[in-house]
LUMVEXDO-459301 format. One line per field, with one value per atom (N, C-alpha, C, O, CB): residue number from 1; residue in three letters; chain; atom name; x, y, z. Coordinates in Angstrom, 1 decimal, decimal comma, m for minus. Glycine has a CB too. Example, Ala and Ser with C-alpha at 12.3 -4.5 7.8 and 13.67 -1.06 7.14 Angstrom:
2
pos	1	1	1	1	1	2	2	2	2	2;
code	ALA	ALA	ALA	ALA	ALA	SER	SER	SER	SER	SER;
unit	A	A	A	A	A	A	A	A	A	A;
site	N	CA	C	O	CB	N	CA	C	O	CB;
x	13,2	12,3	13,2	14,2	11,3	12,8	13,7	12,9	13,4	14,1;
y	m5,7	m4,5	m3,3	m3,3	m4,5	m2,2	m1,1	0,0	1,1	m0,6;
z	7,8	7,8	7,8	8,5	9,0	7,1	7,1	7,9	8,0	5,7;
//
This chain:
95
pos	1	1	1	1	1	2	2	2	2	2	3	3	3	3	3	4	4	4	4	4	5	5	5	5	5	6	6	6	6	6	7	7	7	7	7	8	8	8	8	8	9	9	9	9	9	10	10	10	10	10	11	11	11	11	11	12	12	12	12	12	13	13	13	13	13	14	14	14	14	14	15	15	15	15	15	16	16	16	16	16	17	17	17	17	17	18	18	18	18	18	19	19	19	19	19	20	20	20	20	20	21	21	21	21	21	22	22	22	22	22	23	23	23	23	23	24	24	24	24	24	25	25	25	25	25	26	26	26	26	26	27	27	27	27	27	28	28	28	28	28	29	29	29	29	29	30	30	30	30	30	31	31	31	31	31	32	32	32	32	32	33	33	33	33	33	34	34	34	34	34	35	35	35	35	35	36	36	36	36	36	37	37	37	37	37	38	38	38	38	38	39	39	39	39	39	40	40	40	40	40	41	41	41	41	41	42	42	42	42	42	43	43	43	43	43	44	44	44	44	44	45	45	45	45	45	46	46	46	46	46	47	47	47	47	47	48	48	48	48	48	49	49	49	49	49	50	50	50	50	50	51	51	51	51	51	52	52	52	52	52	53	53	53	53	53	54	54	54	54	54	55	55	55	55	55	56	56	56	56	56	57	57	57	57	57	58	58	58	58	58	59	59	59	59	59	60	60	60	60	60	61	61	61	61	61	62	62	62	62	62	63	63	63	63	63	64	64	64	64	64	65	65	65	65	65	66	66	66	66	66	67	67	67	67	67	68	68	68	68	68	69	69	69	69	69	70	70	70	70	70	71	71	71	71	71	72	72	72	72	72	73	73	73	73	73	74	74	74	74	74	75	75	75	75	75	76	76	76	76	76	77	77	77	77	77	78	78	78	78	78	79	79	79	79	79	80	80	80	80	80	81	81	81	81	81	82	82	82	82	82	83	83	83	83	83	84	84	84	84	84	85	85	85	85	85	86	86	86	86	86	87	87	87	87	87	88	88	88	88	88	89	89	89	89	89	90	90	90	90	90	91	91	91	91	91	92	92	92	92	92	93	93	93	93	93	94	94	94	94	94	95	95	95	95	95;
code	UNK	UNK	UNK	UNK	UNK	UNK	UNK	UNK	UNK	UNK	UNK	UNK	UNK	UNK	UNK	UNK	UNK	UNK	UNK	UNK	UNK	UNK	UNK	UNK	UNK	UNK	UNK	UNK	UNK	UNK	UNK	UNK	UNK	UNK	UNK	UNK	UNK	UNK	UNK	UNK	UNK	UNK	UNK	UNK	UNK	UNK	UNK	UNK	UNK	UNK	UNK	UNK	UNK	UNK	UNK	UNK	UNK	UNK	UNK	UNK	UNK	UNK	UNK	UNK	UNK	UNK	UNK	UNK	UNK	UNK	UNK	UNK	UNK	UNK	UNK	UNK	UNK	UNK	UNK	UNK	UNK	UNK	UNK	UNK	UNK	UNK	UNK	UNK	UNK	UNK	UNK	UNK	UNK	UNK	UNK	UNK	UNK	UNK	UNK	UNK	UNK	UNK	UNK	UNK	UNK	UNK	UNK	UNK	UNK	UNK	UNK	UNK	UNK	UNK	UNK	UNK	UNK	UNK	UNK	UNK	UNK	UNK	UNK	UNK	UNK	UNK	UNK	UNK	UNK	UNK	UNK	UNK	UNK	UNK	UNK	UNK	UNK	UNK	UNK	UNK	UNK	UNK	UNK	UNK	UNK	UNK	UNK	UNK	UNK	UNK	UNK	UNK	UNK	UNK	UNK	UNK	UNK	UNK	UNK	UNK	UNK	UNK	UNK	UNK	UNK	UNK	UNK	UNK	UNK	UNK	UNK	UNK	UNK	UNK	UNK	UNK	UNK	UNK	UNK	UNK	UNK	UNK	UNK	UNK	UNK	UNK	UNK	UNK	UNK	UNK	UNK	UNK	UNK	UNK	UNK	UNK	UNK	UNK	UNK	UNK	UNK	UNK	UNK	UNK	UNK	UNK	UNK	UNK	UNK	UNK	UNK	UNK	UNK	UNK	UNK	UNK	UNK	UNK	UNK	UNK	UNK	UNK	UNK	UNK	UNK	UNK	UNK	UNK	UNK	UNK	UNK	UNK	UNK	UNK	UNK	UNK	UNK	UNK	UNK	UNK	UNK	UNK	UNK	UNK	UNK	UNK	UNK	UNK	UNK	UNK	UNK	UNK	UNK	UNK	UNK	UNK	UNK	UNK	UNK	UNK	UNK	UNK	UNK	UNK	UNK	UNK	UNK	UNK	UNK	UNK	UNK	UNK	UNK	UNK	UNK	UNK	UNK	UNK	UNK	UNK	UNK	UNK	UNK	UNK	UNK	UNK	UNK	UNK	UNK	UNK	UNK	UNK	UNK	UNK	UNK	UNK	UNK	UNK	UNK	UNK	UNK	UNK	UNK	UNK	UNK	UNK	UNK	UNK	UNK	UNK	UNK	UNK	UNK	UNK	UNK	UNK	UNK	UNK	UNK	UNK	UNK	UNK	UNK	UNK	UNK	UNK	UNK	UNK	UNK	UNK	UNK	UNK	UNK	UNK	UNK	UNK	UNK	UNK	UNK	UNK	UNK	UNK	UNK	UNK	UNK	UNK	UNK	UNK	UNK	UNK	UNK	UNK	UNK	UNK	UNK	UNK	UNK	UNK	UNK	UNK	UNK	UNK	UNK	UNK	UNK	UNK	UNK	UNK	UNK	UNK	UNK	UNK	UNK	UNK	UNK	UNK	UNK	UNK	UNK	UNK	UNK	UNK	UNK	UNK	UNK	UNK	UNK	UNK	UNK	UNK	UNK	UNK	UNK	UNK	UNK	UNK	UNK	UNK	UNK	UNK	UNK	UNK	UNK	UNK	UNK	UNK	UNK	UNK	UNK	UNK	UNK	UNK	UNK	UNK	UNK	UNK	UNK	UNK	UNK	UNK	UNK	UNK	UNK	UNK	UNK	UNK	UNK	UNK	UNK	UNK	UNK	UNK	UNK	UNK	UNK	UNK	UNK	UNK	UNK	UNK	UNK	UNK	UNK	UNK	UNK	UNK	UNK	UNK	UNK	UNK	UNK	UNK	UNK	UNK	UNK	UNK	UNK	UNK	UNK	UNK	UNK	UNK	UNK	UNK	UNK	UNK	UNK	UNK	UNK	UNK	UNK	UNK	UNK	UNK	UNK;
unit	A	A	A	A	A	A	A	A	A	A	A	A	A	A	A	A	A	A	A	A	A	A	A	A	A	A	A	A	A	A	A	A	A	A	A	A	A	A	A	A	A	A	A	A	A	A	A	A	A	A	A	A	A	A	A	A	A	A	A	A	A	A	A	A	A	A	A	A	A	A	A	A	A	A	A	A	A	A	A	A	A	A	A	A	A	A	A	A	A	A	A	A	A	A	A	A	A	A	A	A	A	A	A	A	A	A	A	A	A	A	A	A	A	A	A	A	A	A	A	A	A	A	A	A	A	A	A	A	A	A	A	A	A	A	A	A	A	A	A	A	A	A	A	A	A	A	A	A	A	A	A	A	A	A	A	A	A	A	A	A	A	A	A	A	A	A	A	A	A	A	A	A	A	A	A	A	A	A	A	A	A	A	A	A	A	A	A	A	A	A	A	A	A	A	A	A	A	A	A	A	A	A	A	A	A	A	A	A	A	A	A	A	A	A	A	A	A	A	A	A	A	A	A	A	A	A	A	A	A	A	A	A	A	A	A	A	A	A	A	A	A	A	A	A	A	A	A	A	A	A	A	A	A	A	A	A	A	A	A	A	A	A	A	A	A	A	A	A	A	A	A	A	A	A	A	A	A	A	A	A	A	A	A	A	A	A	A	A	A	A	A	A	A	A	A	A	A	A	A	A	A	A	A	A	A	A	A	A	A	A	A	A	A	A	A	A	A	A	A	A	A	A	A	A	A	A	A	A	A	A	A	A	A	A	A	A	A	A	A	A	A	A	A	A	A	A	A	A	A	A	A	A	A	A	A	A	A	A	A	A	A	A	A	A	A	A	A	A	A	A	A	A	A	A	A	A	A	A	A	A	A	A	A	A	A	A	A	A	A	A	A	A	A	A	A	A	A	A	A	A	A	A	A	A	A	A	A	A	A	A	A	A	A	A	A	A	A	A	A	A	A	A	A	A	A	A	A	A	A	A	A	A	A	A	A	A	A	A	A	A	A	A	A	A	A	A	A	A	A	A	A	A	A	A	A	A	A	A	A	A	A	A	A	A	A	A	A	A	A	A	A	A	A	A	A;
site	N	CA	C	O	CB	N	CA	C	O	CB	N	CA	C	O	CB	N	CA	C	O	CB	N	CA	C	O	CB	N	CA	C	O	CB	N	CA	C	O	CB	N	CA	C	O	CB	N	CA	C	O	CB	N	CA	C	O	CB	N	CA	C	O	CB	N	CA	C	O	CB	N	CA	C	O	CB	N	CA	C	O	CB	N	CA	C	O	CB	N	CA	C	O	CB	N	CA	C	O	CB	N	CA	C	O	CB	N	CA	C	O	CB	N	CA	C	O	CB	N	CA	C	O	CB	N	CA	C	O	CB	N	CA	C	O	CB	N	CA	C	O	CB	N	CA	C	O	CB	N	CA	C	O	CB	N	CA	C	O	CB	N	CA	C	O	CB	N	CA	C	O	CB	N	CA	C	O	CB	N	CA	C	O	CB	N	CA	C	O	CB	N	CA	C	O	CB	N	CA	C	O	CB	N	CA	C	O	CB	N	CA	C	O	CB	N	CA	C	O	CB	N	CA	C	O	CB	N	CA	C	O	CB	N	CA	C	O	CB	N	CA	C	O	CB	N	CA	C	O	CB	N	CA	C	O	CB	N	CA	C	O	CB	N	CA	C	O	CB	N	CA	C	O	CB	N	CA	C	O	CB	N	CA	C	O	CB	N	CA	C	O	CB	N	CA	C	O	CB	N	CA	C	O	CB	N	CA	C	O	CB	N	CA	C	O	CB	N	CA	C	O	CB	N	CA	C	O	CB	N	CA	C	O	CB	N	CA	C	O	CB	N	CA	C	O	CB	N	CA	C	O	CB	N	CA	C	O	CB	N	CA	C	O	CB	N	CA	C	O	CB	N	CA	C	O	CB	N	CA	C	O	CB	N	CA	C	O	CB	N	CA	C	O	CB	N	CA	C	O	CB	N	CA	C	O	CB	N	CA	C	O	CB	N	CA	C	O	CB	N	CA	C	O	CB	N	CA	C	O	CB	N	CA	C	O	CB	N	CA	C	O	CB	N	CA	C	O	CB	N	CA	C	O	CB	N	CA	C	O	CB	N	CA	C	O	CB	N	CA	C	O	CB	N	CA	C	O	CB	N	CA	C	O	CB	N	CA	C	O	CB	N	CA	C	O	CB	N	CA	C	O	CB	N	CA	C	O	CB	N	CA	C	O	CB	N	CA	C	O	CB	N	CA	C	O	CB	N	CA	C	O	CB	N	CA	C	O	CB	N	CA	C	O	CB	N	CA	C	O	CB	N	CA	C	O	CB	N	CA	C	O	CB	N	CA	C	O	CB;
x	m143,0	m143,6	m144,8	m144,9	m143,2	m145,9	m147,3	m147,8	m147,3	m148,0	m148,6	m150,0	m151,0	m151,3	m150,5	m151,3	m152,8	m153,3	m152,7	m152,1	m154,4	m155,2	m156,2	m157,1	m155,8	m155,6	m156,3	m156,8	m156,5	m155,8	m157,7	m158,6	m157,6	m156,5	m159,6	m158,2	m157,6	m157,0	m155,9	m158,2	m158,1	m158,5	m156,8	m155,8	m161,3	m156,7	m155,7	m154,4	m153,4	m156,0	m154,6	m153,3	m152,9	m152,0	m153,4	m153,7	m153,2	m152,8	m152,0	m154,0	m153,3	m152,9	m151,3	m150,4	m154,1	m151,5	m149,8	m148,6	m147,6	m149,5	m149,1	m148,2	m147,6	m146,5	m148,8	m149,2	m148,4	m148,1	m147,7	m149,4	m148,3	m147,3	m145,8	m144,7	m147,7	m146,2	m144,6	m143,7	m142,9	m144,7	m144,4	m143,7	m143,3	m142,1	m144,7	m143,9	m143,7	m142,9	m141,9	m144,4	m142,9	m141,8	m140,4	m139,5	m142,3	m140,0	m139,2	m138,8	m137,7	m138,4	m139,7	m140,0	m140,9	m142,1	m140,1	m139,9	m140,8	m142,1	m142,1	m140,0	m143,5	m145,0	m144,6	m145,3	m145,9	m143,5	m143,1	m142,4	m142,4	m141,8	m142,0	m141,2	m141,9	m141,6	m140,2	m143,5	m143,5	m144,8	m145,2	m143,1	m145,7	m146,7	m145,3	m145,2	m147,5	m144,9	m143,7	m143,8	m143,8	m141,1	m143,8	m143,6	m144,6	m144,6	m143,6	m145,8	m147,8	m147,7	m148,0	m149,3	m147,4	m147,5	m146,7	m147,3	m146,9	m145,8	m144,7	m145,5	m145,9	m143,8	m145,7	m146,1	m147,9	m148,1	m147,2	m148,9	m149,4	m149,6	m150,5	m149,8	m148,7	m148,1	m147,6	m147,6	m146,5	m147,1	m146,2	m147,1	m146,9	m145,3	m147,9	m149,4	m150,3	m150,7	m150,5	m150,7	m151,3	m150,9	m151,6	m151,9	m149,1	m148,7	m148,3	m148,1	m149,9	m148,2	m147,9	m146,6	m145,9	m148,6	m146,0	m144,8	m144,4	m144,9	m144,0	m143,1	m143,5	m142,0	m141,1	m142,9	m142,0	m140,9	m141,7	m142,3	m139,5	m141,9	m142,9	m142,4	m141,4	m143,1	m143,8	m143,7	m142,8	m142,7	m145,3	m142,1	m140,9	m141,9	m142,8	m139,0	m141,2	m142,1	m142,6	m142,6	m143,2	m143,4	m144,3	m143,8	m142,7	m144,6	m144,6	m144,0	m143,5	m142,4	m145,5	m143,7	m143,0	m142,0	m141,2	m143,4	m141,5	m140,0	m139,3	m138,2	m139,7	m139,9	m139,1	m138,7	m137,6	m140,0	m139,2	m139,2	m138,0	m137,3	m140,4	m138,0	m137,4	m136,1	m135,0	m138,4	m136,2	m134,7	m134,1	m132,9	m134,5	m135,1	m134,4	m133,9	m132,8	m135,2	m134,4	m133,8	m132,8	m132,3	m135,0	m132,5	m131,4	m130,6	m129,7	m131,3	m130,7	m129,5	m129,0	m128,1	m129,7	m130,4	m129,4	m130,2	m130,0	m127,6	m130,8	m131,2	m132,1	m133,1	m131,6	m131,8	m132,5	m133,1	m132,5	m131,3	m134,4	m135,1	m134,1	m134,2	m136,5	m133,3	m132,8	m131,4	m130,5	m132,2	m131,4	m129,7	m130,6	m129,8	m127,8	m131,8	m132,5	m131,8	m130,8	m133,9	m132,3	m132,1	m130,9	m130,5	m132,7	m130,0	m128,6	m127,7	m126,8	m128,1	m128,0	m127,7	m128,4	m128,2	m127,5	m129,3	m129,9	m129,5	m130,4	m131,1	m128,1	m128,0	m126,8	m126,5	m127,7	m126,1	m125,5	m126,6	m126,2	m124,9	m128,1	m128,9	m129,1	m128,8	m129,4	m129,8	m130,4	m128,8	m129,2	m131,2	m127,3	m126,4	m126,4	m125,6	m125,6	m126,8	m126,4	m127,7	m127,4	m125,6	m129,1	m130,1	m130,9	m132,0	m130,9	m130,3	m132,3	m131,6	m132,0	m133,2	m130,5	m130,3	m130,7	m131,2	m128,9	m130,2	m130,8	m132,0	m132,4	m130,6	m133,0	m134,5	m134,8	m135,3	m135,3	m134,5	m134,4	m134,7	m135,7	m132,7	m132,9	m133,0	m134,2	m134,7	m132,1	m134,5	m135,3	m136,6	m137,6	m135,0	m136,6	m137,8	m138,1	m138,8	m137,3	m137,2	m136,9	m137,3	m138,3	m135,9	m136,4	m136,3	m138,0	m138,7	m134,8	m138,5	m139,8	m140,5	m141,2	m140,9	m140,6	m141,8	m141,0	m141,7	m141,7	m139,7	m139,4	m140,1	m140,7	m137,9	m139,9	m140,5	m142,1	m142,6	m140,3	m142,6	m144,2	m144,7	m145,5	m144,7	m143,7	m144,4	m143,8	m144,3	m144,3;
y	146,6	145,4	146,1	147,3	144,3	144,9	145,2	144,7	143,7	145,3	144,3	144,3	143,7	144,2	145,7	142,8	141,4	140,8	140,0	139,8	141,3	140,5	139,7	139,9	141,4	138,2	137,2	136,5	137,1	136,6	135,3	134,7	134,0	133,7	133,9	133,8	133,4	132,0	131,5	133,8	131,4	129,7	129,9	129,1	129,5	130,6	130,6	130,8	130,1	131,2	132,3	132,0	130,4	129,8	132,8	130,1	128,7	127,5	126,6	128,2	127,6	126,6	127,0	126,2	126,3	128,4	128,7	128,5	128,1	129,5	129,0	129,0	127,1	126,7	129,9	126,1	124,5	124,2	123,1	123,2	125,2	124,3	124,7	124,1	124,8	125,8	126,6	125,3	124,4	128,6	125,7	124,8	123,6	123,4	124,4	122,8	121,5	121,7	121,2	120,9	122,5	122,7	123,0	122,7	124,2	123,7	124,0	125,2	125,3	122,9	126,1	127,5	128,2	128,0	127,6	129,6	131,0	131,3	131,4	132,4	131,4	131,9	132,5	132,2	133,4	133,3	134,1	133,0	132,8	135,1	132,8	131,7	130,4	129,8	131,0	130,1	129,5	129,7	128,9	128,5	130,8	131,7	132,0	133,2	133,7	131,5	132,7	131,1	131,0	133,2	130,2	128,3	128,4	128,3	126,9	128,5	128,3	129,0	128,3	128,9	130,4	131,5	130,7	129,6	132,9	130,9	130,0	129,4	129,6	128,8	128,2	126,4	127,1	126,9	124,3	127,8	128,4	129,4	129,5	128,3	130,1	130,8	129,8	130,0	131,7	128,8	127,7	126,8	126,2	126,8	126,7	125,7	126,6	126,1	125,2	128,1	128,6	129,4	130,1	129,2	128,9	129,5	131,1	131,8	129,3	131,6	132,8	133,4	132,9	133,1	134,4	134,7	136,1	137,0	134,1	136,3	138,3	138,2	139,0	139,6	137,5	138,1	138,3	137,3	137,0	139,5	139,5	138,6	137,9	140,9	138,9	137,5	138,5	139,7	136,8	137,6	138,5	138,4	137,7	137,4	139,3	140,4	141,4	142,4	140,1	140,9	141,9	143,5	143,9	141,5	144,0	145,9	145,7	146,2	147,3	145,3	145,5	144,5	144,8	145,6	143,2	142,8	143,3	143,2	142,1	144,5	145,0	146,4	146,3	145,3	147,0	148,1	148,2	149,1	147,9	146,6	146,0	145,7	145,7	144,4	145,5	145,5	146,7	146,8	144,5	147,6	149,0	149,1	148,6	150,3	149,4	150,0	149,0	149,4	150,5	147,9	147,2	147,7	148,2	146,0	147,6	148,3	149,8	150,4	148,1	150,2	151,7	153,0	154,3	150,9	152,5	153,0	154,0	153,8	152,1	155,5	157,0	156,9	156,5	158,6	157,4	157,9	158,9	158,9	158,6	159,7	161,0	159,6	159,9	163,2	158,3	158,1	157,0	156,2	157,5	156,7	156,1	156,0	155,4	156,7	156,5	157,1	157,2	156,3	158,4	158,1	157,8	156,5	156,3	158,5	155,8	154,7	153,5	152,5	154,7	153,3	152,3	151,1	150,3	152,7	151,2	150,0	149,6	148,5	149,8	150,5	149,7	148,4	147,2	150,8	149,0	148,8	147,5	146,4	149,8	147,5	146,7	144,8	143,6	147,6	145,2	144,6	144,1	143,1	145,2	144,4	144,0	143,5	142,6	145,1	144,0	143,4	142,7	142,3	144,4	142,6	142,1	141,1	140,5	143,0	140,6	139,3	138,1	136,9	139,4	139,1	138,2	138,0	136,8	138,5	139,4	139,0	138,1	137,2	139,9	138,0	136,7	135,1	134,4	136,8	134,9	134,2	133,4	132,3	134,4	134,3	134,6	134,3	133,6	135,9	134,8	134,4	132,8	132,2	134,6	132,3	130,6	130,2	129,4	130,0	130,6	129,2	129,6	128,7	129,0	131,0	130,5	129,6	128,7	131,8	129,6	129,4	127,4	126,4	130,7	127,3	125,8	125,2	124,2	125,7	126,0	125,7	125,5	124,4	127,5	126,3	126,2	124,3	123,4	128,1	124,6	123,4	122,1	121,1	123,5;
z	m224,0	m223,9	m223,8	m223,5	m222,8	m224,1	m223,9	m223,4	m223,8	m224,6	m222,5	m222,0	m223,0	m224,1	m221,6	m222,7	m223,4	m222,3	m221,6	m224,6	m222,0	m221,2	m222,0	m222,8	m220,3	m221,0	m221,4	m220,5	m219,5	m222,1	m220,2	m219,5	m218,7	m219,1	m220,2	m217,3	m216,7	m216,7	m216,4	m216,0	m217,1	m217,7	m219,1	m219,0	m219,0	m220,0	m220,6	m220,2	m220,3	m221,4	m219,5	m218,5	m218,0	m218,4	m217,2	m217,2	m217,0	m217,8	m217,4	m216,5	m219,1	m219,8	m220,4	m220,5	m220,8	m220,7	m220,9	m220,4	m220,9	m221,0	m218,5	m217,8	m217,4	m217,1	m216,6	m217,5	m217,3	m218,7	m218,9	m216,5	m220,0	m221,2	m220,8	m220,8	m223,2	m220,5	m220,5	m219,7	m220,0	m219,2	m218,3	m217,2	m217,9	m217,9	m216,0	m218,3	m219,1	m219,7	m219,4	m219,9	m220,8	m222,2	m221,4	m222,0	m223,5	m220,0	m219,5	m220,4	m220,8	m219,4	m220,7	m221,2	m221,0	m220,8	m222,3	m221,1	m220,7	m221,4	m222,6	m221,0	m220,6	m221,3	m222,9	m223,9	m220,1	m223,0	m223,8	m225,6	m226,9	m222,7	m224,7	m225,6	m226,3	m227,3	m224,6	m225,1	m225,9	m226,6	m227,5	m225,5	m226,1	m227,1	m228,6	m229,0	m225,9	m229,0	m229,7	m231,3	m232,5	m228,1	m230,2	m230,7	m231,3	m232,6	m229,6	m230,5	m230,9	m231,9	m232,8	m229,8	m232,6	m233,2	m234,2	m234,6	m232,6	m234,5	m235,3	m236,2	m237,3	m234,4	m234,8	m235,7	m237,0	m238,2	m233,5	m235,9	m236,9	m238,0	m238,9	m236,7	m237,8	m239,3	m240,7	m241,9	m238,9	m239,9	m240,7	m241,3	m242,4	m239,9	m240,5	m240,9	m241,9	m242,9	m239,2	m241,6	m242,7	m244,0	m244,7	m242,3	m244,0	m245,3	m244,9	m245,9	m246,3	m243,6	m243,5	m243,3	m242,4	m242,7	m243,9	m243,5	m243,4	m244,1	m244,2	m242,0	m241,9	m243,3	m243,2	m239,6	m244,1	m245,0	m246,3	m246,7	m245,3	m247,0	m248,1	m249,0	m249,0	m248,7	m250,0	m251,2	m252,0	m252,0	m252,3	m252,5	m253,8	m255,0	m255,4	m254,3	m255,3	m256,6	m256,5	m257,2	m257,1	m254,8	m254,3	m254,3	m254,4	m252,9	m254,4	m253,8	m252,4	m252,6	m253,6	m251,0	m250,4	m250,6	m249,8	m249,4	m251,3	m251,4	m251,7	m251,2	m251,8	m253,1	m253,9	m252,6	m252,0	m255,6	m252,5	m251,2	m250,3	m250,0	m250,1	m249,7	m248,5	m249,5	m249,0	m247,6	m250,4	m250,9	m251,5	m251,6	m252,0	m251,8	m251,8	m250,5	m250,3	m252,1	m249,7	m248,6	m247,8	m246,7	m247,7	m248,1	m247,8	m248,6	m248,1	m247,8	m249,7	m250,4	m250,5	m251,1	m251,5	m249,3	m249,6	m250,7	m250,7	m250,8	m251,1	m252,2	m252,0	m251,4	m252,9	m252,8	m252,5	m254,0	m255,0	m252,1	m254,0	m255,0	m255,9	m257,1	m254,5	m255,4	m256,3	m256,8	m257,6	m255,0	m256,2	m257,2	m257,7	m258,1	m256,4	m258,0	m258,4	m260,3	m260,7	m257,9	m260,7	m262,1	m262,4	m263,2	m262,4	m261,9	m262,1	m261,9	m262,7	m261,3	m260,9	m260,8	m261,1	m260,4	m259,9	m262,4	m262,4	m263,4	m263,8	m262,3	m264,0	m264,4	m263,4	m263,5	m265,9	m262,5	m261,6	m260,7	m260,7	m260,6	m259,9	m259,6	m260,3	m259,8	m259,6	m261,8	m262,1	m262,1	m261,9	m263,7	m262,4	m262,1	m260,7	m260,6	m262,4	m259,9	m258,8	m257,9	m257,2	m258,3	m257,6	m257,2	m258,5	m258,4	m256,4	m259,3	m260,4	m260,6	m261,6	m262,1	m260,2	m260,3	m259,0	m259,0	m260,5	m257,8	m256,9	m256,9	m256,8	m255,8	m257,1	m256,9	m257,7	m257,1	m257,1	m259,4	m260,2	m259,2	m259,2	m260,9	m258,4	m258,2	m257,0	m257,3	m258,3	m255,8	m255,1	m256,0	m255,7	m254,5	m257,0	m257,9	m257,6	m256,7	m259,7	m258,8	m258,8	m258,2	m258,4	m258,5	m256,5	m255,6	m255,1	m254,7	m254,0	m255,2	m254,2	m255,3	m254,7	m253,5	m256,9	m257,9	m257,6	m257,7	m260,1	m257,3	m256,8	m255,6	m255,5	m256,3	m255,0	m253,2	m253,6	m253,4	m251,8	m254,1	m254,3	m255,4	m255,2	m255,4	m256,3	m256,8	m256,3	m256,7	m258,2;
//
């Protein structure tokens, strides 16, 4: 847990809003942040095709650098179609 210092006025607003919505302050803050991130088109997920997305896929597939060269065909056959589908789906969402 992390402590964040906010003004008493902001704390009061959060408490009143959370009480009105019958949620905890943490739940209310999370909902507010999620909505704002959605409005700004910010996501916790890496953009498909980005280095971060490829790294995430490699980590999820438990691919290690030593295995990469020897298993490149298998990796391409298993991971690349999923990657391409994700790219197409993301492109369709943007259009």
